[in-house]
N, CA, C, O and the ligand as a Tripos MOL2 file, in Angstrom:
@<TRIPOS>MOLECULE
protein
  313   311    79     0     0
PROTEIN
NO_CHARGES

@<TRIPOS>ATOM
      1 N           1.0030   -1.1820   -0.0160 N.3       1 MET1
      2 CA          0.0140    0.0200   -0.0250 C.3       1 MET1
      3 C           0.8570    1.2430   -0.0440 C.2       1 MET1
      4 O           1.9990    1.2100    0.4140 O.2       1 MET1
      5 N           0.3480    2.3120   -0.5500 N.am      2 ASP2
      6 CA          1.1810    3.5350   -0.5910 C.3       2 ASP2
      7 C           0.3280    4.6050    0.0980 C.2       2 ASP2
      8 O          -0.7860    4.3480    0.5540 O.2       2 ASP2
      9 N           0.9480    5.9260    0.1590 N.am      3 CYS3
     10 CA          0.2290    6.8370    0.9090 C.3       3 CYS3
     11 C          -1.1010    7.2550    0.1990 C.2       3 CYS3
     12 O          -2.1040    7.5590    0.8460 O.2       3 CYS3
     13 N          -1.0590    7.2540   -1.0750 N.am      4 ARG4
     14 CA         -2.3230    7.7240   -1.7870 C.3       4 ARG4
     15 C          -3.4540    6.6320   -1.4830 C.2       4 ARG4
     16 O          -4.5910    7.0230   -1.2180 O.2       4 ARG4
     17 N          -3.1720    5.3560   -1.5150 N.am      5 LYS5
     18 CA         -4.1500    4.4680   -1.1880 C.3       5 LYS5
     19 C          -4.4510    4.4930    0.1810 C.2       5 LYS5
     20 O          -5.6010    4.1550    0.4640 O.2       5 LYS5
     21 N          -3.6420    4.8370    1.1790 N.am      6 VAL6
     22 CA         -4.1450    5.0810    2.5580 C.3       6 VAL6
     23 C          -5.3100    6.1980    2.7420 C.2       6 VAL6
     24 O          -6.3400    6.1040    3.4090 O.2       6 VAL6
     25 N          -4.9050    7.1450    2.0560 N.am      7 SER7
     26 CA         -5.8660    8.3690    2.0920 C.3       7 SER7
     27 C          -7.1810    7.9420    1.4940 C.2       7 SER7
     28 O          -8.2250    8.4810    1.8610 O.2       7 SER7
     29 N          -7.1650    7.0380    0.6300 N.am      8 GLU8
     30 CA         -8.3480    6.5700   -0.0170 C.3       8 GLU8
     31 C          -9.3230    5.6150    0.8080 C.2       8 GLU8
     32 O         -10.5390    5.5140    0.6460 O.2       8 GLU8
     33 N          -8.5470    4.9530    1.7050 N.am      9 VAL9
     34 CA         -9.3040    3.7840    2.3780 C.3       9 VAL9
     35 C          -9.3800    4.1810    3.9910 C.2       9 VAL9
     36 O          -9.9620    3.4480    4.7900 O.2       9 VAL9
     37 N          -8.8670    5.1550    4.3000 N.am     10 VAL10
     38 CA         -8.7730    5.4870    5.7730 C.3      10 VAL10
     39 C          -9.8790    5.5200    6.3630 C.2      10 VAL10
     40 O          -9.9170    5.1310    7.5300 O.2      10 VAL10
     41 N         -10.9830    5.9560    5.7660 N.am     11 PHE11
     42 CA        -12.3200    5.9200    6.4190 C.3      11 PHE11
     43 C         -12.9780    4.5160    6.4710 C.2      11 PHE11
     44 O         -13.8250    4.2820    7.3330 O.2      11 PHE11
     45 N         -12.6010    3.5690    5.5580 N.am     12 LEU12
     46 CA        -12.9270    2.0900    5.7910 C.3      12 LEU12
     47 C         -12.3250    1.6290    7.0620 C.2      12 LEU12
     48 O         -12.8930    0.8440    7.8220 O.2      12 LEU12
     49 N         -11.2050    2.1220    7.2590 N.am     13 TYR13
     50 CA        -10.6830    1.6890    8.5470 C.3      13 TYR13
     51 C         -11.1710    2.1450    9.7560 C.2      13 TYR13
     52 O         -11.3040    1.3980   10.7250 O.2      13 TYR13
     53 N         -11.5060    3.5700    9.7690 N.am     14 THR14
     54 CA        -12.1140    4.1560   10.8680 C.3      14 THR14
     55 C         -13.5970    3.6180   11.0900 C.2      14 THR14
     56 O         -14.0940    3.6830   12.2140 O.2      14 THR14
     57 N         -14.2600    3.1180   10.0770 N.am     15 ASP15
     58 CA        -15.5800    2.5650   10.2260 C.3      15 ASP15
     59 C         -15.5510    1.1180   10.4410 C.2      15 ASP15
     60 O         -16.5790    0.4420   10.4850 O.2      15 ASP15
     61 N         -14.3260    0.6310   10.5790 N.am     16 ASN16
     62 CA        -14.3190   -0.8130   10.8330 C.3      16 ASN16
     63 C         -14.6960   -1.6970    9.7740 C.2      16 ASN16
     64 O         -15.0750   -2.8490    9.9880 O.2      16 ASN16
     65 N         -14.6080   -1.2260    8.7230 N.am     17 GLU17
     66 CA        -15.1830   -1.9560    7.4110 C.3      17 GLU17
     67 C         -14.1050   -2.4210    6.6300 C.2      17 GLU17
     68 O         -14.3100   -2.7190    5.4530 O.2      17 GLU17
     69 N         -12.7880   -2.5390    7.2170 N.am     18 MET18
     70 CA        -11.7000   -2.9540    6.4470 C.3      18 MET18
     71 C         -11.2800   -4.2880    7.1060 C.2      18 MET18
     72 O         -11.1310   -4.4130    8.3220 O.2      18 MET18
     73 N         -11.1040   -5.2700    6.2040 N.am     19 ASP19
     74 CA        -10.5260   -6.5640    6.8290 C.3      19 ASP19
     75 C          -9.5810   -7.2140    5.8880 C.2      19 ASP19
     76 O          -9.1970   -6.5770    4.9060 O.2      19 ASP19
     77 N          -9.1650   -8.4470    6.1040 N.am     20 GLY20
     78 CA         -8.3620   -9.2180    5.2460 C.3      20 GLY20
     79 C          -7.0700   -8.6220    4.8680 C.2      20 GLY20
     80 O          -6.4470   -8.0220    5.7430 O.2      20 GLY20
     81 N          -6.5800   -8.7110    3.6610 N.am     21 GLU21
     82 CA         -5.2870   -8.3070    3.1250 C.3      21 GLU21
     83 C          -5.2580   -6.7980    3.0560 C.2      21 GLU21
     84 O          -4.1890   -6.2090    3.2140 O.2      21 GLU21
     85 N          -6.3710   -6.1520    2.8280 N.am     22 LEU22
     86 CA         -6.2700   -4.7470    2.8790 C.3      22 LEU22
     87 C          -6.0630   -4.1270    4.2670 C.2      22 LEU22
     88 O          -5.3490   -3.1360    4.4160 O.2      22 LEU22
     89 N          -6.7050   -4.7330    5.2850 N.am     23 LEU23
     90 CA         -6.3450   -4.3010    6.6580 C.3      23 LEU23
     91 C          -4.9970   -4.6310    7.1160 C.2      23 LEU23
     92 O          -4.4600   -3.9150    7.9620 O.2      23 LEU23
     93 N          -4.3470   -5.7490    6.5840 N.am     24 VAL24
     94 CA         -2.9540   -6.0680    6.9200 C.3      24 VAL24
     95 C          -2.0450   -5.1550    6.2090 C.2      24 VAL24
     96 O          -1.0620   -4.7480    6.8280 O.2      24 VAL24
     97 N          -2.2350   -4.7830    5.0120 N.am     25 SER25
     98 CA         -1.2610   -3.8440    4.2140 C.3      25 SER25
     99 C          -1.4110   -2.3740    4.6700 C.2      25 SER25
    100 O          -0.4600   -1.5920    4.6870 O.2      25 SER25
    101 N          -2.7310   -2.0380    5.0560 N.am     26 PHE26
    102 CA         -2.9280   -0.8040    5.6680 C.3      26 PHE26
    103 C          -2.0720   -0.5370    6.9200 C.2      26 PHE26
    104 O          -1.4090    0.4840    7.1030 O.2      26 PHE26
    105 N          -2.1790   -1.6460    7.8070 N.am     27 ARG27
    106 CA         -1.5930   -1.3500    9.0770 C.3      27 ARG27
    107 C          -0.0940   -1.4070    8.8380 C.2      27 ARG27
    108 O           0.6510   -0.6810    9.4950 O.2      27 ARG27
    109 N           0.4220   -2.3320    7.8230 N.am     28 GLU28
    110 CA          1.7520   -2.2920    7.6100 C.3      28 GLU28
    111 C           2.3000   -1.0150    7.2020 C.2      28 GLU28
    112 O           3.3760   -0.6070    7.6410 O.2      28 GLU28
    113 N           1.5260   -0.3130    6.2970 N.am     29 HIS29
    114 CA          2.0390    0.9720    5.8180 C.3      29 HIS29
    115 C           2.0430    1.9980    7.0720 C.2      29 HIS29
    116 O           3.0720    2.5930    7.3910 O.2      29 HIS29
    117 N           0.9130    2.1470    7.7060 N.am     30 VAL30
    118 CA          0.8750    3.0660    8.8500 C.3      30 VAL30
    119 C           1.8300    2.9210    9.7510 C.2      30 VAL30
    120 O           2.2710    3.9150   10.3290 O.2      30 VAL30
    121 N           2.3620    1.4970   10.0500 N.am     31 SER31
    122 CA          3.2860    1.4280   10.9540 C.3      31 SER31
    123 C           4.8060    1.8660   10.6560 C.2      31 SER31
    124 O           5.6670    1.9410   11.5330 O.2      31 SER31
    125 N           5.0110    2.1400    9.3050 N.am     32 ILE32
    126 CA          6.2540    2.5430    8.8260 C.3      32 ILE32
    127 C           6.2520    3.8450    8.1910 C.2      32 ILE32
    128 O           7.2870    4.3000    7.7040 O.2      32 ILE32
    129 N           5.0840    4.5100    8.1660 N.am     33 CYS33
    130 CA          4.9160    5.8480    7.5140 C.3      33 CYS33
    131 C           4.3130    6.8520    8.5520 C.2      33 CYS33
    132 O           3.1060    6.8180    8.7900 O.2      33 CYS33
    133 N           5.0910    7.6900    9.1340 N.am     34 PRO34
    134 CA          4.5570    8.6260   10.1590 C.3      34 PRO34
    135 C           3.5300    9.6250    9.6100 C.2      34 PRO34
    136 O           2.6810   10.0980   10.3660 O.2      34 PRO34
    137 N           3.5860    9.9480    8.3520 N.am     35 GLU35
    138 CA          2.5210   10.8070    7.7830 C.3      35 GLU35
    139 C           1.1600   10.1460    7.7540 C.2      35 GLU35
    140 O           0.1330   10.7490    8.0660 O.2      35 GLU35
    141 N           1.1920    8.8320    7.3520 N.am     36 CYS36
    142 CA         -0.1250    8.0800    7.2680 C.3      36 CYS36
    143 C          -0.6040    7.6760    8.6780 C.2      36 CYS36
    144 O          -1.7980    7.4370    8.8590 O.2      36 CYS36
    145 N           0.3310    7.5880    9.7230 N.am     37 ALA37
    146 CA         -0.1070    7.3130   10.9750 C.3      37 ALA37
    147 C          -0.8390    8.5780   11.4360 C.2      37 ALA37
    148 O          -1.9410    8.4800   11.9760 O.2      37 ALA37
    149 N          -0.2770    9.7040   11.2420 N.am     38 ARG38
    150 CA         -0.8680   10.9520   11.6020 C.3      38 ARG38
    151 C          -2.2240   11.2320   10.9440 C.2      38 ARG38
    152 O          -3.1380   11.7250   11.6050 O.2      38 ARG38
    153 N          -2.3690   10.9120    9.6000 N.am     39 ARG39
    154 CA         -3.4740   10.9520    8.9340 C.3      39 ARG39
    155 C          -4.6330   10.0120    9.3490 C.2      39 ARG39
    156 O          -5.8220   10.2840    9.1830 O.2      39 ARG39
    157 N          -4.1330    8.8220    9.9350 N.am     40 THR40
    158 CA         -5.2270    7.9840   10.4230 C.3      40 THR40
    159 C          -5.7080    8.4840   11.8100 C.2      40 THR40
    160 O          -6.9120    8.5370   12.0600 O.2      40 THR40
    161 N          -4.7990    8.8340   12.6740 N.am     41 ARG41
    162 CA         -5.1520    9.4030   13.8660 C.3      41 ARG41
    163 C          -6.2550   10.5100   13.7500 C.2      41 ARG41
    164 O          -7.2950   10.4800   14.4090 O.2      41 ARG41
    165 N          -5.9280   11.5010   12.8430 N.am     42 TYR42
    166 CA         -6.8760   12.6030   12.4290 C.3      42 TYR42
    167 C          -8.0590   11.9980   12.0650 C.2      42 TYR42
    168 O          -9.0660   12.4000   12.6480 O.2      42 TYR42
    169 N          -8.1920   11.0330   11.1540 N.am     43 ALA43
    170 CA         -9.5350   10.6590   10.7630 C.3      43 ALA43
    171 C         -10.1790    9.9280   11.8320 C.2      43 ALA43
    172 O         -11.3950   10.0880   11.9310 O.2      43 ALA43
    173 N          -9.5580    9.1010   12.7110 N.am     44 GLU44
    174 CA        -10.2410    8.6330   13.9510 C.3      44 GLU44
    175 C         -10.7260    9.6110   14.8080 C.2      44 GLU44
    176 O         -11.7840    9.3660   15.3860 O.2      44 GLU44
    177 N         -10.1790   10.6450   15.0020 N.am     45 ARG45
    178 CA        -10.7230   11.6970   15.8240 C.3      45 ARG45
    179 C         -11.8640   12.4090   15.1140 C.2      45 ARG45
    180 O         -12.8330   12.7310   15.8010 O.2      45 ARG45
    181 N         -11.8590   12.6920   13.8140 N.am     46 LEU46
    182 CA        -13.0810   13.2470   13.1860 C.3      46 LEU46
    183 C         -14.2050   12.3080   13.2190 C.2      46 LEU46
    184 O         -15.3610   12.7230   13.3080 O.2      46 LEU46
    185 N         -13.9290   11.0980   13.1530 N.am     47 VAL47
    186 CA        -15.1880   10.0860   13.2070 C.3      47 VAL47
    187 C         -15.6550   10.1070   14.5090 C.2      47 VAL47
    188 O         -16.8700   10.0830   14.7040 O.2      47 VAL47
    189 N         -14.8440   10.1510   15.4600 N.am     48 ALA48
    190 CA        -15.2510   10.1850   16.8990 C.3      48 ALA48
    191 C         -16.0780   11.4260   17.2460 C.2      48 ALA48
    192 O         -17.1240   11.3680   17.8910 O.2      48 ALA48
    193 N         -15.5320   12.5540   16.7700 N.am     49 ILE49
    194 CA        -16.4650   13.8020   17.0880 C.3      49 ILE49
    195 C         -17.6700   13.6850   16.3920 C.2      49 ILE49
    196 O         -18.6920   14.0190   16.9900 O.2      49 ILE49
    197 N         -17.7580   13.2310   15.1260 N.am     50 PHE50
    198 CA        -18.9970   13.1440   14.3430 C.3      50 PHE50
    199 C         -19.9820   12.1240   14.9700 C.2      50 PHE50
    200 O         -21.1890   12.3390   14.8630 O.2      50 PHE50
    201 N         -19.5720   11.1360   15.5540 N.am     51 ARG51
    202 CA        -20.3920   10.1320   16.1560 C.3      51 ARG51
    203 C         -21.0030   10.5950   17.3210 C.2      51 ARG51
    204 O         -22.1890   10.3710   17.5580 O.2      51 ARG51
    205 N         -20.1330   11.3450   18.2010 N.am     52 GLN52
    206 CA        -20.5020   11.9850   19.3890 C.3      52 GLN52
    207 C         -21.7060   12.9530   19.1860 C.2      52 GLN52
    208 O         -22.6660   12.9560   19.9570 O.2      52 GLN52
    209 N         -21.5990   13.7950   18.0790 N.am     53 ARG53
    210 CA        -22.5580   14.8130   17.7810 C.3      53 ARG53
    211 C         -23.8310   14.0600   17.3470 C.2      53 ARG53
    212 O         -24.9410   14.4590   17.6990 O.2      53 ARG53
    213 N         -23.6530   12.9270   16.5520 N.am     54 CYS54
    214 CA        -24.9010   12.2310   16.2160 C.3      54 CYS54
    215 C         -25.7360   11.6740   17.3230 C.2      54 CYS54
    216 O         -26.9650   11.7230   17.3760 O.2      54 CYS54
    217 N         -24.9220   11.1330   18.2120 N.am     55 ILE55
    218 CA        -25.5470   10.4840   19.4360 C.3      55 ILE55
    219 C         -26.2310   11.5640   20.2310 C.2      55 ILE55
    220 O         -27.3320   11.3890   20.7510 O.2      55 ILE55
    221 N         -25.5280   12.7140   20.3120 N.am     56 ARG56
    222 CA        -26.2500   13.8600   21.1330 C.3      56 ARG56
    223 C         -27.5360   14.2490   20.4630 C.2      56 ARG56
    224 O         -28.5500   14.4530   21.1310 O.2      56 ARG56
    225 N         -27.5120   14.3540   19.1640 N.am     57 ALA57
    226 CA        -28.6860   14.8280   18.5190 C.3      57 ALA57
    227 C         -29.8090   13.8720   18.5520 C.2      57 ALA57
    228 O         -30.9500   14.3130   18.4210 O.2      57 ALA57
    229 N         -29.5940   12.5340   18.7240 N.am     58 THR58
    230 CA        -30.7490   11.5690   18.5040 C.3      58 THR58
    231 C         -31.0960   11.0380   19.9700 C.2      58 THR58
    232 O         -32.1260   10.3980   20.1780 O.2      58 THR58
    233 N         -30.1840   11.3380   20.9660 N.am     59 ALA59
    234 CA        -30.4150   10.6140   22.2360 C.3      59 ALA59
    235 C         -31.7200   11.1630   22.9630 C.2      59 ALA59
    236 O         -32.4630   10.3700   23.5430 O.2      59 ALA59
    237 N         -31.9680   12.4030   22.9300 N.am     60 PRO60
    238 CA        -33.2270   12.9290   23.6850 C.3      60 PRO60
    239 C         -34.4910   12.1730   23.1050 C.2      60 PRO60
    240 O         -35.3020   11.7520   23.9300 O.2      60 PRO60
    241 N         -34.7270   11.9680   21.7850 N.am     61 ASP61
    242 CA        -35.7820   11.4160   21.2650 C.3      61 ASP61
    243 C         -35.8960    9.9100   21.6370 C.2      61 ASP61
    244 O         -36.9280    9.3710   22.0360 O.2      61 ASP61
    245 N         -34.7480    9.3350   21.4600 N.am     62 ARG62
    246 CA        -34.7080    7.8570   21.9600 C.3      62 ARG62
    247 C         -35.1120    7.6930   23.3400 C.2      62 ARG62
    248 O         -36.0870    7.0270   23.6870 O.2      62 ARG62
    249 N         -34.1780    8.4470   24.2740 N.am     63 LEU63
    250 CA        -34.3800    8.4770   25.6780 C.3      63 LEU63
    251 C         -35.9470    8.5320   25.9870 C.2      63 LEU63
    252 O         -36.4710    7.6500   26.6680 O.2      63 LEU63
    253 N         -36.6430    9.5560   25.4830 N.am     64 ARG64
    254 CA        -37.9690    9.7820   25.7420 C.3      64 ARG64
    255 C         -38.8930    8.6300   25.3830 C.2      64 ARG64
    256 O         -39.8300    8.2960   26.1090 O.2      64 ARG64
    257 N         -38.5890    8.0310   24.2240 N.am     65 GLN65
    258 CA        -39.3660    6.8110   23.8240 C.3      65 GLN65
    259 C         -39.0720    5.6690   24.8050 C.2      65 GLN65
    260 O         -40.0010    4.9390   25.1510 O.2      65 GLN65
    261 N         -37.8760    5.4820   25.2550 N.am     66 ARG66
    262 CA        -37.5780    4.3650   26.0900 C.3      66 ARG66
    263 C         -38.3530    4.6820   27.4080 C.2      66 ARG66
    264 O         -38.9780    3.7440   27.9020 O.2      66 ARG66
    265 N         -38.3820    5.7570   27.9650 N.am     67 ILE67
    266 CA        -38.9960    6.1510   29.1390 C.3      67 ILE67
    267 C         -40.4050    5.9640   29.0930 C.2      67 ILE67
    268 O         -40.9860    5.4080   30.0260 O.2      67 ILE67
    269 N         -41.0880    6.4410   27.9410 N.am     68 LEU68
    270 CA        -42.4870    6.1780   27.6730 C.3      68 LEU68
    271 C         -42.9340    4.8450   27.5870 C.2      68 LEU68
    272 O         -43.9950    4.4930   28.1030 O.2      68 LEU68
    273 N         -42.0940    3.9790   26.8850 N.am     69 THR69
    274 CA        -42.4420    2.6820   26.7000 C.3      69 THR69
    275 C         -42.1970    1.7370   27.9030 C.2      69 THR69
    276 O         -42.7430    0.6380   27.9900 O.2      69 THR69
    277 N         -41.3660    2.2200   28.7980 N.am     70 SER70
    278 CA        -41.0380    1.4530   29.9340 C.3      70 SER70
    279 C         -41.8030    1.8130   31.0750 C.2      70 SER70
    280 O         -41.6750    1.1260   32.0880 O.2      70 SER70
    281 N         -42.6680    2.8950   31.0690 N.am     71 LEU71
    282 CA        -43.4480    3.1500   32.3290 C.3      71 LEU71
    283 C         -44.5050    2.2200   32.5060 C.2      71 LEU71
    284 O         -45.3440    2.0150   31.6280 O.2      71 LEU71
    285 N         -44.4980    1.6210   33.6630 N.am     72 PRO72
    286 CA        -45.4920    0.5620   33.8520 C.3      72 PRO72
    287 C         -46.9360    0.9900   34.1220 C.2      72 PRO72
    288 O         -47.8720    0.2080   33.9540 O.2      72 PRO72
    289 N         -47.0910    2.1920   34.5260 N.am     73 HIS73
    290 CA        -48.4910    2.7120   34.6320 C.3      73 HIS73
    291 C         -48.8110    3.8650   33.6460 C.2      73 HIS73
    292 O         -49.4010    4.8740   34.0320 O.2      73 HIS73
    293 N         -48.4210    3.6960   32.4080 N.am     74 ARG74
    294 CA        -48.5260    4.8780   31.4180 C.3      74 ARG74
    295 C         -49.9880    5.3110   31.2270 C.2      74 ARG74
    296 O         -50.3170    6.4860   31.0600 O.2      74 ARG74
    297 N         -50.8660    4.2410   31.2650 N.am     75 ARG75
    298 CA        -52.3210    4.5910   31.0280 C.3      75 ARG75
    299 C         -52.9280    5.4800   32.0970 C.2      75 ARG75
    300 O         -53.8670    6.2230   31.8120 O.2      75 ARG75
    301 N         -52.4560    5.4300   33.2330 N.am     76 SER76
    302 CA        -53.0910    6.2330   34.2920 C.3      76 SER76
    303 C         -52.6610    7.6360   34.0230 C.2      76 SER76
    304 O         -53.2890    8.5130   34.6170 O.2      76 SER76
    305 N         -51.7100    7.9860   33.2370 N.am     77 PHE77
    306 CA        -51.3810    9.3650   32.8960 C.3      77 PHE77
    307 C         -52.1190    9.9240   31.8510 C.2      77 PHE77
    308 O         -52.0660   11.1400   31.6680 O.2      77 PHE77
    309 N         -52.8970    9.1030   31.0400 N.am     78 GLU78
    310 CA        -53.5390    9.6100   29.9060 C.3      78 GLU78
    311 C         -54.8210    9.9680   30.1130 C.2      78 GLU78
    312 O         -55.4900   10.4280   29.1880 O.2      78 GLU78
    313 ZN          2.1860    6.7500    4.0240 Zn       79 ZN79
@<TRIPOS>BOND
     1     1     2 1
     2     2     3 1
     3     3     4 2
     4     3     5 am
     5     5     6 1
     6     6     7 1
     7     7     8 2
     8     7     9 am
     9     9    10 1
    10    10    11 1
    11    11    12 2
    12    11    13 am
    13    13    14 1
    14    14    15 1
    15    15    16 2
    16    15    17 am
    17    17    18 1
    18    18    19 1
    19    19    20 2
    20    19    21 am
    21    21    22 1
    22    22    23 1
    23    23    24 2
    24    23    25 am
    25    25    26 1
    26    26    27 1
    27    27    28 2
    28    27    29 am
    29    29    30 1
    30    30    31 1
    31    31    32 2
    32    31    33 am
    33    33    34 1
    34    34    35 1
    35    35    36 2
    36    35    37 am
    37    37    38 1
    38    38    39 1
    39    39    40 2
    40    39    41 am
    41    41    42 1
    42    42    43 1
    43    43    44 2
    44    43    45 am
    45    45    46 1
    46    46    47 1
    47    47    48 2
    48    47    49 am
    49    49    50 1
    50    50    51 1
    51    51    52 2
    52    51    53 am
    53    53    54 1
    54    54    55 1
    55    55    56 2
    56    55    57 am
    57    57    58 1
    58    58    59 1
    59    59    60 2
    60    59    61 am
    61    61    62 1
    62    62    63 1
    63    63    64 2
    64    63    65 am
    65    65    66 1
    66    66    67 1
    67    67    68 2
    68    67    69 am
    69    69    70 1
    70    70    71 1
    71    71    72 2
    72    71    73 am
    73    73    74 1
    74    74    75 1
    75    75    76 2
    76    75    77 am
    77    77    78 1
    78    78    79 1
    79    79    80 2
    80    79    81 am
    81    81    82 1
    82    82    83 1
    83    83    84 2
    84    83    85 am
    85    85    86 1
    86    86    87 1
    87    87    88 2
    88    87    89 am
    89    89    90 1
    90    90    91 1
    91    91    92 2
    92    91    93 am
    93    93    94 1
    94    94    95 1
    95    95    96 2
    96    95    97 am
    97    97    98 1
    98    98    99 1
    99    99   100 2
   100    99   101 am
   101   101   102 1
   102   102   103 1
   103   103   104 2
   104   103   105 am
   105   105   106 1
   106   106   107 1
   107   107   108 2
   108   107   109 am
   109   109   110 1
   110   110   111 1
   111   111   112 2
   112   111   113 am
   113   113   114 1
   114   114   115 1
   115   115   116 2
   116   115   117 am
   117   117   118 1
   118   118   119 1
   119   119   120 2
   120   119   121 am
   121   121   122 1
   122   122   123 1
   123   123   124 2
   124   123   125 am
   125   125   126 1
   126   126   127 1
   127   127   128 2
   128   127   129 am
   129   129   130 1
   130   130   131 1
   131   131   132 2
   132   131   133 am
   133   133   134 1
   134   134   135 1
   135   135   136 2
   136   135   137 am
   137   137   138 1
   138   138   139 1
   139   139   140 2
   140   139   141 am
   141   141   142 1
   142   142   143 1
   143   143   144 2
   144   143   145 am
   145   145   146 1
   146   146   147 1
   147   147   148 2
   148   147   149 am
   149   149   150 1
   150   150   151 1
   151   151   152 2
   152   151   153 am
   153   153   154 1
   154   154   155 1
   155   155   156 2
   156   155   157 am
   157   157   158 1
   158   158   159 1
   159   159   160 2
   160   159   161 am
   161   161   162 1
   162   162   163 1
   163   163   164 2
   164   163   165 am
   165   165   166 1
   166   166   167 1
   167   167   168 2
   168   167   169 am
   169   169   170 1
   170   170   171 1
   171   171   172 2
   172   171   173 am
   173   173   174 1
   174   174   175 1
   175   175   176 2
   176   175   177 am
   177   177   178 1
   178   178   179 1
   179   179   180 2
   180   179   181 am
   181   181   182 1
   182   182   183 1
   183   183   184 2
   184   183   185 am
   185   185   186 1
   186   186   187 1
   187   187   188 2
   188   187   189 am
   189   189   190 1
   190   190   191 1
   191   191   192 2
   192   191   193 am
   193   193   194 1
   194   194   195 1
   195   195   196 2
   196   195   197 am
   197   197   198 1
   198   198   199 1
   199   199   200 2
   200   199   201 am
   201   201   202 1
   202   202   203 1
   203   203   204 2
   204   203   205 am
   205   205   206 1
   206   206   207 1
   207   207   208 2
   208   207   209 am
   209   209   210 1
   210   210   211 1
   211   211   212 2
   212   211   213 am
   213   213   214 1
   214   214   215 1
   215   215   216 2
   216   215   217 am
   217   217   218 1
   218   218   219 1
   219   219   220 2
   220   219   221 am
   221   221   222 1
   222   222   223 1
   223   223   224 2
   224   223   225 am
   225   225   226 1
   226   226   227 1
   227   227   228 2
   228   227   229 am
   229   229   230 1
   230   230   231 1
   231   231   232 2
   232   231   233 am
   233   233   234 1
   234   234   235 1
   235   235   236 2
   236   235   237 am
   237   237   238 1
   238   238   239 1
   239   239   240 2
   240   239   241 am
   241   241   242 1
   242   242   243 1
   243   243   244 2
   244   243   245 am
   245   245   246 1
   246   246   247 1
   247   247   248 2
   248   247   249 am
   249   249   250 1
   250   250   251 1
   251   251   252 2
   252   251   253 am
   253   253   254 1
   254   254   255 1
   255   255   256 2
   256   255   257 am
   257   257   258 1
   258   258   259 1
   259   259   260 2
   260   259   261 am
   261   261   262 1
   262   262   263 1
   263   263   264 2
   264   263   265 am
   265   265   266 1
   266   266   267 1
   267   267   268 2
   268   267   269 am
   269   269   270 1
   270   270   271 1
   271   271   272 2
   272   271   273 am
   273   273   274 1
   274   274   275 1
   275   275   276 2
   276   275   277 am
   277   277   278 1
   278   278   279 1
   279   279   280 2
   280   279   281 am
   281   281   282 1
   282   282   283 1
   283   283   284 2
   284   283   285 am
   285   285   286 1
   286   286   287 1
   287   287   288 2
   288   287   289 am
   289   289   290 1
   290   290   291 1
   291   291   292 2
   292   291   293 am
   293   293   294 1
   294   294   295 1
   295   295   296 2
   296   295   297 am
   297   297   298 1
   298   298   299 1
   299   299   300 2
   300   299   301 am
   301   301   302 1
   302   302   303 1
   303   303   304 2
   304   303   305 am
   305   305   306 1
   306   306   307 1
   307   307   308 2
   308   307   309 am
   309   309   310 1
   310   310   311 1
   311   311   312 2
@<TRIPOS>SUBSTRUCTURE
     1 MET1         2 RESIDUE 1 A MET
     2 ASP2         6 RESIDUE 1 A ASP
     3 CYS3        10 RESIDUE 1 A CYS
     4 ARG4        14 RESIDUE 1 A ARG
     5 LYS5        18 RESIDUE 1 A LYS
     6 VAL6        22 RESIDUE 1 A VAL
     7 SER7        26 RESIDUE 1 A SER
     8 GLU8        30 RESIDUE 1 A GLU
     9 VAL9        34 RESIDUE 1 A VAL
    10 VAL10       38 RESIDUE 1 A VAL
    11 PHE11       42 RESIDUE 1 A PHE
    12 LEU12       46 RESIDUE 1 A LEU
    13 TYR13       50 RESIDUE 1 A TYR
    14 THR14       54 RESIDUE 1 A THR
    15 ASP15       58 RESIDUE 1 A ASP
    16 ASN16       62 RESIDUE 1 A ASN
    17 GLU17       66 RESIDUE 1 A GLU
    18 MET18       70 RESIDUE 1 A MET
    19 ASP19       74 RESIDUE 1 A ASP
    20 GLY20       78 RESIDUE 1 A GLY
    21 GLU21       82 RESIDUE 1 A GLU
    22 LEU22       86 RESIDUE 1 A LEU
    23 LEU23       90 RESIDUE 1 A LEU
    24 VAL24       94 RESIDUE 1 A VAL
    25 SER25       98 RESIDUE 1 A SER
    26 PHE26      102 RESIDUE 1 A PHE
    27 ARG27      106 RESIDUE 1 A ARG
    28 GLU28      110 RESIDUE 1 A GLU
    29 HIS29      114 RESIDUE 1 A HIS
    30 VAL30      118 RESIDUE 1 A VAL
    31 SER31      122 RESIDUE 1 A SER
    32 ILE32      126 RESIDUE 1 A ILE
    33 CYS33      130 RESIDUE 1 A CYS
    34 PRO34      134 RESIDUE 1 A PRO
    35 GLU35      138 RESIDUE 1 A GLU
    36 CYS36      142 RESIDUE 1 A CYS
    37 ALA37      146 RESIDUE 1 A ALA
    38 ARG38      150 RESIDUE 1 A ARG
    39 ARG39      154 RESIDUE 1 A ARG
    40 THR40      158 RESIDUE 1 A THR
    41 ARG41      162 RESIDUE 1 A ARG
    42 TYR42      166 RESIDUE 1 A TYR
    43 ALA43      170 RESIDUE 1 A ALA
    44 GLU44      174 RESIDUE 1 A GLU
    45 ARG45      178 RESIDUE 1 A ARG
    46 LEU46      182 RESIDUE 1 A LEU
    47 VAL47      186 RESIDUE 1 A VAL
    48 ALA48      190 RESIDUE 1 A ALA
    49 ILE49      194 RESIDUE 1 A ILE
    50 PHE50      198 RESIDUE 1 A PHE
    51 ARG51      202 RESIDUE 1 A ARG
    52 GLN52      206 RESIDUE 1 A GLN
    53 ARG53      210 RESIDUE 1 A ARG
    54 CYS54      214 RESIDUE 1 A CYS
    55 ILE55      218 RESIDUE 1 A ILE
    56 ARG56      222 RESIDUE 1 A ARG
    57 ALA57      226 RESIDUE 1 A ALA
    58 THR58      230 RESIDUE 1 A THR
    59 ALA59      234 RESIDUE 1 A ALA
    60 PRO60      238 RESIDUE 1 A PRO
    61 ASP61      242 RESIDUE 1 A ASP
    62 ARG62      246 RESIDUE 1 A ARG
    63 LEU63      250 RESIDUE 1 A LEU
    64 ARG64      254 RESIDUE 1 A ARG
    65 GLN65      258 RESIDUE 1 A GLN
    66 ARG66      262 RESIDUE 1 A ARG
    67 ILE67      266 RESIDUE 1 A ILE
    68 LEU68      270 RESIDUE 1 A LEU
    69 THR69      274 RESIDUE 1 A THR
    70 SER70      278 RESIDUE 1 A SER
    71 LEU71      282 RESIDUE 1 A LEU
    72 PRO72      286 RESIDUE 1 A PRO
    73 HIS73      290 RESIDUE 1 A HIS
    74 ARG74      294 RESIDUE 1 A ARG
    75 ARG75      298 RESIDUE 1 A ARG
    76 SER76      302 RESIDUE 1 A SER
    77 PHE77      306 RESIDUE 1 A PHE
    78 GLU78      310 RESIDUE 1 A GLU
    79 ZN79       313 GROUP 0 **** ****
């Protein structure tokens, strides 16, 4: 794998959608190339921030639903 290929597939790696030979050669290159190691860490951070924002945006609705459906005496409130 070379640097150009790493930048093409780095988000497969951060999404855990990389396996087999691709994953092996990706890790091999990242372990010997500081530039791609940095690129990979940056991509991981971006994905982590993105996921956190998504969770924060959807949590209130899902939490509310879970509370509503788990209330044992919901009918008495209606
Ligand atoms: Zn590289």
